[in-house]
C-alpha positions as CSV (number, residue, x, y, z in Angstrom):
1,M,0.0,0.0,0.0
2,P,1.5,3.4,-1.0
3,R,2.4,5.9,1.7
4,K,0.7,9.3,1.8
5,V,2.3,12.5,0.6
6,R,2.0,13.9,4.1
7,E,4.2,11.0,5.4
8,L,6.9,11.8,2.9
9,I,6.8,15.5,3.9
10,A,7.2,14.5,7.6
11,D,10.2,12.3,6.7
12,L,11.8,15.1,4.8
13,E,11.3,17.6,7.6
14,A,12.6,15.2,10.2
15,A,15.8,14.8,8.1
16,G,16.4,18.6,8.1
17,F,14.7,19.6,4.8
18,V,12.8,22.9,4.7
19,D,9.7,23.6,2.6
20,R,10.4,26.5,0.3
21,G,6.8,26.5,-1.1
22,G,5.9,26.0,-4.7
23,K,3.3,26.6,-7.3
24,G,0.0,24.8,-7.2
25,S,0.2,21.4,-5.6
26,H,4.0,21.3,-5.8
27,R,6.3,21.7,-2.8
28,N,10.1,22.3,-3.1
29,F,12.2,21.1,-0.2
30,T,15.9,22.1,0.3
31,H,18.5,20.8,2.6
32,P,21.6,22.8,3.9
33,K,23.8,20.3,2.0
34,R,22.3,21.7,-1.3
35,L,19.9,18.9,-1.8
36,R,16.6,19.5,-3.5
37,V,13.4,17.4,-3.7
38,T,10.1,18.4,-5.3
39,L,6.8,16.7,-4.3
40,S,3.5,17.1,-6.0
41,G,0.0,16.2,-4.8
42,K,-2.2,17.0,-1.9
43,P,-1.2,15.8,1.6
44,G,-3.9,13.1,1.6
45,D,-3.0,11.7,-1.9
46,D,-1.2,8.4,-2.3
47,A,2.5,8.9,-3.1
48,K,3.8,7.7,-6.4
49,R,6.6,5.1,-6.4
50,Y,9.1,7.6,-7.9
51,Q,8.3,10.1,-5.1
52,E,9.0,7.5,-2.4
53,R,12.2,6.6,-4.2
54,D,13.3,10.3,-4.5
55,V,12.6,11.0,-0.9
56,R,14.4,7.9,0.3
57,R,17.5,8.8,-1.8
58,A,17.6,12.4,-0.7
59,I,17.4,11.4,3.0
60,E,20.2,8.9,2.5
61,Q,22.4,11.6,0.9
62,A,21.6,14.1,3.7
63,K,22.9,11.6,6.2
64,E,26.3,11.3,4.5
């Protein structure tokens, strides 16, 4: 079962990413290590596989 967009947002914020806002349903997250991730969709929507993958990779890179 796919995770919700709100869960991915919480994971990013816990890893130190900051929401810079966006246009429409898009949210741009940045990290002090110059990492960027863009998520689209409403918080209650199911996350797409590629979104889960992108978030997981960005969090791993932020830990390095």
